[in-house]
C-alpha positions as CSV (number, residue, x, y, z in Angstrom):
1,M,-120.1,193.3,-74.6
2,N,-118.9,189.7,-75.2
3,V,-119.4,188.1,-78.6
4,N,-121.7,185.5,-77.2
5,G,-124.0,188.0,-75.4
6,P,-127.5,189.2,-76.5
7,L,-126.1,192.3,-78.3
8,R,-124.2,191.7,-81.5
9,R,-123.3,194.9,-83.5
10,N,-126.7,196.7,-83.4
11,L,-128.9,193.6,-83.1
12,L,-130.4,192.6,-79.7
13,A,-131.7,189.1,-79.1
14,V,-134.7,188.9,-76.8
15,R,-136.7,185.9,-75.5
16,V,-140.3,187.0,-74.5
17,T,-142.7,185.5,-72.1
18,P,-146.2,187.0,-72.8
19,K,-149.1,187.0,-70.3
20,A,-146.8,187.3,-67.3
21,S,-148.0,188.7,-64.0
22,R,-145.9,191.9,-64.6
23,N,-143.7,193.6,-67.1
24,E,-140.0,193.0,-66.4
25,I,-136.5,192.2,-67.7
26,T,-135.5,189.2,-65.8
27,G,-131.9,188.8,-66.9
28,L,-130.1,186.8,-69.6
29,Y,-131.4,183.5,-71.1
30,R,-129.1,180.9,-72.4
31,A,-130.7,178.4,-74.9
32,A,-129.6,174.8,-75.3
33,D,-127.4,175.8,-78.3
34,G,-125.6,178.3,-76.2
35,A,-127.3,181.4,-77.7
36,V,-127.8,184.2,-75.3
37,S,-130.8,186.5,-75.3
38,L,-132.3,189.1,-72.9
39,S,-135.3,187.6,-71.1
40,V,-138.3,189.9,-71.0
41,K,-141.8,189.2,-69.5
42,V,-144.7,191.2,-70.4
43,T,-148.4,191.2,-69.3
44,A,-149.7,191.7,-72.8
45,A,-151.1,188.8,-74.8
46,P,-149.4,187.8,-78.1
47,D,-152.3,189.3,-80.0
48,K,-152.1,191.8,-82.8
49,G,-148.6,192.9,-81.8
50,Q,-149.6,193.9,-78.3
51,A,-146.8,191.8,-76.7
52,N,-144.2,193.2,-79.2
53,A,-145.2,196.8,-78.3
54,A,-145.0,196.0,-74.6
55,V,-141.5,194.5,-75.0
56,I,-140.4,197.7,-76.8
57,K,-141.8,199.8,-74.0
58,A,-140.2,197.6,-71.2
59,L,-136.8,197.8,-73.1
60,A,-136.9,201.5,-73.5
61,K,-138.0,202.2,-69.9
62,A,-135.3,199.9,-68.3
63,M,-132.5,201.1,-70.6
64,M,-133.6,204.8,-70.4
65,V,-133.7,205.3,-74.1
66,S,-136.5,206.2,-76.6
67,R,-138.9,203.5,-77.8
68,S,-137.9,204.5,-81.3
69,T,-134.5,203.0,-80.5
70,F,-135.8,199.5,-81.0
71,H,-137.1,198.1,-84.3
72,L,-138.4,194.4,-84.5
73,V,-136.6,192.8,-87.4
74,K,-137.1,189.1,-86.7
75,G,-139.7,187.1,-84.7
76,Q,-142.9,189.0,-85.1
77,T,-144.9,186.0,-84.0
78,D,-142.2,184.1,-82.2
79,R,-141.1,184.3,-78.5
80,N,-137.5,184.7,-79.8
81,K,-137.1,188.1,-81.3
82,T,-134.3,190.2,-82.8
83,F,-134.5,194.0,-82.5
84,E,-132.3,196.4,-84.4
85,I,-130.9,199.2,-82.4
86,T,-130.9,202.7,-83.9
87,G,-128.6,205.2,-82.2
88,P,-125.9,204.8,-79.6
89,T,-125.6,201.3,-78.0
90,H,-123.7,202.5,-75.0
91,P,-126.8,202.7,-72.6
92,I,-127.9,199.2,-73.8
93,E,-124.3,197.8,-73.3
94,A,-124.2,199.2,-69.8
95,F,-127.6,197.8,-68.9
96,L,-126.7,194.3,-70.3
97,A,-123.4,194.4,-68.3
98,S,-125.4,194.6,-65.1
99,L,-127.4,191.4,-65.7
100,T,-126.8,187.8,-64.9
101,D,-128.0,184.4,-66.4
102,T,-131.5,183.6,-65.3
103,G,-132.5,180.8,-67.6
104,T,-131.3,177.2,-68.1
105,S,-130.3,175.2,-71.1
106,D,-133.4,173.0,-70.8
107,G,-135.4,175.9,-72.4
108,K,-137.3,176.8,-69.2
109,D,-137.5,180.3,-67.9
110,H,-136.9,181.0,-64.3
């Protein structure tokens, strides 16, 4: 994975859109500062950790790994989150390699 991608060592950067019409990983998001994160939309509201749990479930399902692979280490109440990956990163690296940019530098999700 490239150094500027969403996965650095065992940390995964994620940008979350809660209260979406469906749960999905929409691709990569590039912020105005050039930081890249994985763009994830979830139907859950950002209330009492519901959206965070939905993000973990969506990540695990899409990457075909256990939910316990992902531990939220930063961004509990922020749309920009950092997850620590426990276990092998190979399945996650393979999934990320299949994605393309979906966001723009103006900060708007597509």
